[in-house]
Structures are given as structure tokens and as C-alpha cells.
N, C-alpha and C positions, 0 to 999 in steps of 0.2 A: 123878571130880569134874571133870575136863576136858570129858568127854562131856556132862555135865549143863550145863555152862556153854555149850558149843557149842548144845546143844538150846535153851536159853533165849535165846540170841542169834538163832538162826533164827526162833523164835516171834515175838520182837519185831521182827525185820526184815520178816517177813511181814505182821505187824499194821501197821507203819509203811507198807509198800508198799500195803496196803489203804486205809489212811486217806488216804494221798497220792493214790491213784487216785480215791477218792470225792471228794476236794476239787477235783481237776482236772476231774471230770465235772459237778459241780454247776453252774458257770457256763454250761456248754454246754446242760444240760437246762432251765435258767431262760431262756436266751436263745431257746429253741424253744417258748416259751409265748406265746400271743396271746390277748388278751380285749378286745374292743371292741364297742360298739353304735353305730350311726350312723343318721342320718336327714337327708336333704338333698332339695332341689328346686331347679330352675332353669328360668326361662322364657327362650326366645330365638327369634329369627326365623330360620326356615329356608326359604329360596326364597319369601319373602313370606308365610309361614304361621306363626302363633304355635304354638310347640311347647313343652310342659311336660314336664320330666323329673322323676320322683319315685323315691326309692330309700330303703328302710329295711332294716336288717338287724343281725345279731349273728354275730359269729365268735368262738368260744372253743375254742382248740386247745391241747393239751398234747402236744407232739411230734407223733406220728402219730395221737393219739387225738383224735377229734372230740367235744367235750363239748356244744356247741351250735352250730348252723348254721341260719341263717335269713336269707334275702335276697329281697325283692320289689323288682323293677325295672320301673317303669312309664314309658310315653311316651304322652302325650296330644296329639292334634291337635283342631282345633275340632269335628270331627264324630265322632270315634271315638278309642279308646285301645288300647294294646297292653301286654301284661304278660308278665313272665317271673318265675318264682319257684323257689326251691330251699329245702329244709330237710332235717332228718334223716330224715324218712320216705322220702327219695328214695334212701336207702342209699349216702351219700357215703363216700369213703375219702380219707385224706390222706397224702401223702409230704412229708417235710421235708428241706431241704437247707441246710446252713450254708455261707454265702459270707463268709468273714472274720467280721466282727462281725454280719453280716446274716443274718437268718432268712428263708427263702423256703418257701412251701408250695405244693403242687399239689393241688387237690381235683379228684377225678374221681368218677364214679358206677360202682358195681359192675355195673349193668345199666341203661344209659341208655334203652334201648327199653322196658323195663318201667316205669321211672320216667315216661317220656312218656305211655305208655297209662294209667298210673294217674291221671295229671292230666286225662286225656280229650282230649288233643291228638292228633286223628286227621286233621288238615288241615294245610296249608302245611308240608309236610315240608322243613324247612331243613336237616336233617341229624340224625344220631343221636349225635353226639359231645357230651361235656360235660367241660370242663376250666376250672377257675378258678385262676388264679395269684394268690397273695398275697405281696407283696414288701415286707418291712419294711425301712425306711431311716431309722434314728433314730426320730423321733416320728411318721413319716409311714408309712401303709400303702397300697400301691398295689394296687388290685383290678383284675385284668386278666382278663376273661371271654372264653371261647370255648365257649358252652354253648347252641347253638340247640335241643338236645333238650328243654329245659325252658321253651321259648317258644311261645306259641300262634301267632299270626300275625306276630309281631315276630322279626327275625332273630337277636338276641343281647341279652344284659344290657348295661346301660351301663357303660363303663369309668369308674372314679372313684378318687379318693384320699381317705384318712380321716386326720385329725389324731387320733392315739391319745390325747393328753391331753384334748382338748375333745369329740371325737366328731363335729366339723364335717367336712363333706366337700366336695370340689370336683370338677367333671367335667372330663374331657379333651376 
């Protein structure tokens, strides 16, 4: 009878530890989710020339799993425009890092050279790297690109911040 009681206590202890572990992991996994869509533009004067920035995108991440990724970043001058773009067809991968109550992601490409060639960018070789850092700070998402591989004649995407509640964004 004593051995039956011990066995029951062990089972209940194991079940309690499992439930407690699951409860502790739930907030962490929820904190590592990101879902936002944004669209923004801005006109400013640079060296006496009117320049228009325009960006639209969607990021939907669940931990390291990328459910949706799309970002078009354009810069227009009076006589010409430049564009950078990335989406799920570029074979992106995500790493997630928890920094206290902040979630940060780093998106890279499995093969940046293949993604660049797939887009037909065979001129203006700015580099073959691609890394986009997403840093969530409360209701703000800071998007910090270093991705010349997916830009035609432009050097990089535009750095910006997105208000996660409204989808409005601002440029750096």
C-alpha cells in the first residue's frame, strides 16, 4: 500500500512539474510572436533635391518560424527611383533572441547570392549579405536592415520604426 501511494505521489509530482513548465514557457512563446503590416512614405530635401521614401511590408513571425514576410522599400529622386524588396520566395530564415521582456529577431537568407540572381540583380554589386534586425520595444518595432543583396542599384533598405498598434511608421 505504501508503494502504491509513493507511485501516485510521483505521478502527480511529474504532472504538476509538466503543467508548471508549460505555464512558464507560454508567456515566452507568446512574447516571441510578431504580426504587423505597415505602409509609409516621406518626402524630404537632400542636398537641394526632393527625395521620396516609400515602404510597405508585412512581418508575421512565430518564434523562428516565418509565416509571412514581405517588404518593398523604395527611394525616388526627380529623375529615377531605386528599390529593394524581400519576401518568402527569397528563402529567409529567422533567429529569435529574448532580451528581458523584449523580443528581437534577425532575418537572414539561406542563399543571398541565389536570391539576388533570382531577382535579376546582376549589376551594382553592393554586397551579397542580407540581415534584417527586428527589435520590438513595447508597441514599437525597429526595423534595421543591412541587406544590399536584395537591392538593385540602391545600397540598402530604409531603416524605419513601426507602431504595432496603428501600423504607422517613421523613418530614421
